[in-house]
N, C-alpha and C positions, 0 to 999 in steps of 0.2 A: 495477137492480142497481148497487152501488157498490163500488169498490176503493180502499182506503186504503193508502198507502205512505209511510213516514216518511223513507226513505233513497233507494236506487236500485231501480227496477223490475228484476225479474229475480232479486232476492235474492242469497243467498250463491253459489249454483251458478254464475250468470253472472258475477258481479263479483269474487268472492274465493274461489271454490271449484273445482268440477270443471272448468269451462271454462278458466280460466287455468292451473290446475295441469296439465291434460292437454296444453295447448299447450306448456308447458315440458317435460313428460315426453317428448313426441314428439320434440322437438329433442334431448333427452339420449339417446334411443335411437338417433337417427341418429349422434350423436357416438360412441356406443359401437360401432356397426356399423363406422364408419370405422376406429376404433382396433383392431377385431378382424378387419379385412379380410384380413390376410395368412393367417389360418387357413383362409380359403376360396380361397386361391390368387390373391387380388386384391392387386396391389402399388399402394400409394398413394405416389406419388413426391413428394418434397419435404416440407417441414414443413407441417402443417395445425394449425389452432387454432379454438377456438370464439369467435365474435364474440357475446359475451353481450348487448351492446346490440341487435344485430340479432335475437337470439332473443326478447328481451323486446318489441321492436317488432312482430315477427311475431305474438306472442301477443296483444298489444293490438289489432292490426289485425283478427285473426280474431274476437276477442271483440266488437269493434265491429260486425263483419259479422253476428254472431249476434244482437246486441242488439235489432234491430227486432222480433223475434218476441215480445219482452216489453216493447215500448214503450207509452207512454200513448196514442199515436196509434192503434196497432193495437186496443187495448182500446176506445177511444172509437168506432172504426169498427164494432166489434162491438156497440155500444149500451150500453157500460158507462161509468158516470160515474167518473172517476179523481180522487181527492183526494190531494194531496201534503202530508204533515204527520203529526204524531204523533196517533194516535187514542186516545181514552180513553172508557171507558164511564162515562156520567153517570147512567143509569137503566137498568132492565132492558130497555128498548126504544129506548135513545138512545145515540148515540156523538157525541162532540164532536171536531171536527178543523178546524184552521185557522180558528177562530172561527165555525164553522158547527155546527149541531145536526142530525144525521141520524137519522131514525126508521127502525126496522127491525122486520120480523116474525121474521127469523132472522138470526143473525150467526155468522161463522166467525172464529176466532182462528187465524191462520197466520203468526205473527211470527217463526218460525224460532229459531235459536240463534246464539250468538257464541262466540268463543274464550274458554276458561276462563282466568281470572286466578288464577294460583297464589300461595299465600302464601309466596313465596320472598323473603327479605330482599334488597333491592337491585334487584328486578325493574324498578321504574320508573326507577331511576337509569341503568341501562345502555341503556335504549331497546330492549328485546328485540323481535324480530320475531314476528308471528303470521301465520296464513294470511291475515289481513286486510291485512297490510302488506308481506309478502315480495314480492308481485307488483308493488310499486312500485319495486323496486330497479332501478337503471340500470347499476351496475357489479358485476361478479362479486366477491364477497368472497374474498380469498385463503384465509382461514381461517374456517370456519363451525362453530359448536357447535350441535347439535340436542339439545334436552332433550325426551325422550319417544320411545318406540319403537312408537307406534301407527301407523295408516295415514298420517296427514299427515306426521308426523316421518320415517317411513321413506321415503315417496315423495320428499320433498324432499331428504333426506340423500343418497339414491342419485343423484338428478338432478344436484345440485350437485357431487357427486364426479365424475360423468362430464363435467361442464363444466370441471373442473380445480381446484375448491376442495379444500383440505385439510379434510375433514369429520370431526368427532368426534361420536358419538351417545351420549348418556348415558341409560340405561334402568334402572329400579329392579328389573325382573324378571330372571330368568335368561336370557331371550331376548326378542327383539323380537316384536311382534305376538302378545302373550301370550294374547289372547282366541281365537286360532285354533288349529287342529290343530297340535300341537307339531312333528310331523315336517315339515309344510308350512312352518311358520314358520322352521325351521332351514334349509330349502332356500333361502328368500329371504335369510336372514341370511348364509349362506355366499356367495351371489352378490354381495350388497352389500359384503362384506368384500373380495372379489376386485376390486370396482370402486374400492376405496381407502377405504371408510368404516371408520374406527377406532371400534370399539364398546367402551364401558365398561358392563358389565352388573352387576347386583346393586348398583347405586349409587344413592345418594340425594343430590340436589342440595341443598346446605345454604344457599348464598347466592351472590349475583352482585355483582361489583365493577367499577367503572370505574377504570382506571389509564391516564391519558393517553388515547391513541387506542385502547388495548386494552380488551377486555371479557373479564372473567375469571369462569369458573364454578368454584366450590369445591364438590367433591362428596366423599362419604364412602363408603368400601368397607371392610368388616370393621373398623369402628371407627376407621379412620385417614383423615384428610383429604388430598385431593390437589386439584390445580387444572389447568385447561386454559385457555389464552389464545387468543383469537380476535378477528376483526374484527367479526363479527356473531354474535348468539345468536338462535336460533329456538326459540320455545316451541311444541312440537307435541303438547300433552297436552290432549285432551278439549275438549268444548264444553258450554255451559250454555244453557238455554232463555231466550228473551227474554220475561219475564213482568212486569218492573217497569214502573211508570208507566202501566199499562193500566186501572187502576181496577177490577181483578177483584174485590177484596175488597168493593167497594161494590155489586156486582150478584150476589153469591152464587156466584161461580165459585171453587172450591177449586183451589189450586195449591201447588207446592213449588218452592223456588228452584233446586233441582238436577234434580228429576224432571220439572218442568213442570206444565202444566195437567192436572188430573184429568179423565179421560173414561171413559165406559162403552164397551162393545163396539161401539156404534153411533156412537162419537165425539161423544157428547153430554156436555156439562159438567154440573156440579151445578146450573146454571141451564138449564132445559129448552129455552129459546129460543136458547141459545148453544152452538155446536159448536167443536171445535178439531181441527186436522190438521197433520201435518208434524212438524218437529223440536221444536216447542214442546210437543208432547203425546205424543211417541213415543220409545222407547229406540232405534229404528232411525233414525238421523240421516242419511238418504240421500235424494237428490232423487227417485229412482224410488219410494221408499216414500211420500214426501210426495205424489207424483203419484197413487198409487192410494188413499191415504187421502182425498185431495180428491175422488176419484170416489165414494167411499162417502158423503162428506158431501153431495155433489150429489144422489145417489139419496135419501138420507134426509131432506134439507131441502126439496128442490123437488118430489120425486115421492112423498113419504111412504113411502119404501122401508124395508126392514129389513136392509140390508146390514151385515155385521159385519167389524170389523178383524181378528178372530181367524181369518177365513177366508183371509187373505192369506198367500201363500208368498213370503217376501222374501229374495232372494239379495243378496249384496254382494261387492265385489271391492276389493282393494288393488292399485294400478297400479304396483307395482314391476316389475322385470325379474328373474326371471319374476313374473307376476301371481299373486295368491292369491285365489281365489274360493270362496265358501261359500254353502250354503243349508241350512236346516233344522237338525238336531241333529248335533253331533259325538259321539264316543264318551263323553266326559266328561259332556256334557249328558244323554245317554241314560241313563247310570248314575245321575245325580242324580235323574232323573225315574222311575227304576225300570223302564225300557224295555229288554227283552232284545233284542239285535241280533246280526246277522251282518254282518261287514265284508268288503268286497272291495276290493282295491287293485291297480291296474295301473300299472306304471312306464312312463314315456315312453320309456325306453331300449329298449323292446320294440316301439315304433311306428315304422314305416318313415319316415314324413314327419318325425317329430321327429329321427330320425337324420340324414336328408338336410339338414334345416335347421340342424343343429348345436345343437339345443335339446332335448337328452335329459334335462336336469335337471328333475325334477318327476314328478308322478303324478296319477292320478285315484283318488279313494276314495269309495265309496258305502256307506252303512249302511242295512240293511233290517231290518224286524221279524223276529225269529228264526223260522226255519222258513218264511218267506214271501218274496215278492219285492217287498213294499211298501216303497218308499223313504221313509226318515225323515230323511235328510240326506246331504250330499255335500260334499267338498272337492276342488278342483282347483288344482294349482300348475303353471303352464305359461305360456309367453309370451303366449298369448291366452286365459287362463283366464276372464276376464270375459265374453268372447263364448261360451265353451264351456259355462259353467254354466247358460245359458238352457235347454239341452235337458233338464237334470235338473229345473230349476224347472218347465218345462212338464209333465213327467211327474208331478211331485208335485202340481201344481195340479189335474190332471185324472185323477188316480188310475191312471196308467199304471205298471205295475211294471217291474222290471229285466229280466224275461223279454221284454217287448215291445221294450225298447230293443235287446236282443240280436238280435231278429228283424227289426230295421229296417236296411235297406241304407244304409250311409254311403259317400260317395265315397272312393275310394282313389287315391293315398295322401293322407290328411289327418290332422292331429293329433287331430281329433274321433273318429277310430277308437278312441282310448283308452277312450271311453265305451262304444262298442259292445262292445269286448273285455270290459268289466265284465259286460255282459249274457251274454257267452259263459261267463264264469266261473260266473255263477249257474246257467246251464243245465247246466253240467257237474256241479253238486252234485246234480242230480236223478237222475244215473246212480248210484243206490245199488247196493250189492252184489246185492240181490235183483233190481233192474231189469236190472243187467248180466248176471246169470245167465240171466234170462228172455230177454234179447236174444240171448245166445249160443246158447241152445236153439233160438230161432226161426231164427237164421241156419243152424244145423246142419240143421234140418228142411227149409229152403227151398233149400238148395244142391243 
């Protein structure tokens, strides 16, 4: 077995994605906790400040500590030949890398994705940051403009605002995180604004300019141009698959520059000997999705399995404060697919632990097929929503309905009780007027 890597082992997640970003976000949360300490009766004496250099040093140190899990030495110890260089298909059973020709019976394309380069005039001139370069900063920018209101842009906008940057976020939609449940996105948006993020919504970025040391973003709202001046500009809009330079067109593998490699439900490309997994072949550009797609490929290539990608239940989370986590369908998706649903929402302000933690902003929302307790989707917005959504994902994966969640004992007080309370809501719907009348007659007879 051979592994080919043209850049750094560990890919985006380890080097420029979830690992460094969560290292920064964890520090930003501590800074926010210190700033909010008085609300809990804790007095922080004297001036305090964020040492941005120390924050970044900690992140890099922790990243280095994790990196051996994805090192060439580890893979070689497992019996895998590691080749460093750009691989290219030269025949339907051959890959060329670093001057060598490798023959294969099965090959897997797992080249991932990269930050999208937007057609904004002046982008190259200002040296805008992306998720691939922002983690190389050594000094905190006093002024930061973030273009894009998706997960990457929103996470970094809030984190840098908590560190003390003056952050402006420009988004073309009416609210940030526009792919999410609108109510949940607005909870996050309000929290970010309280943290000091200035949001410019319904805006289109027209061009970028360099004026001395300043970097200027010119944007348009309602037909009128405005500008915001900053020290750094972060492009936080989207990712595109890495499909160029692989020789795919020479071996019969269909692909699209934006959608990636074309695969069937078993992750097989249009060349039956070549498979693809992860960001290069999926609309779900998450490490955990790539992980489980890789498991499907292993089953289907090494063990002649028939595993299907469509069977995967894929949750995701945006790690703002509060976090926003989602799995399955939301109400809009259900309507588009013609699926009738019943929706149950439980506010965190009714949950004891959330009240005690001072984290009552948010809710859990579950959609079930109308008239049943079969879960088709859920959204949670809470401080640890990314951890909490796993319970709903488990239920959906194994066909457990909302009724069974309601009958499962959860430790108390915990924020996860908000999910159990959703089960209670469903169970109360079963108490129809007829059932209630029969219940009352039974009680009258047995008293």
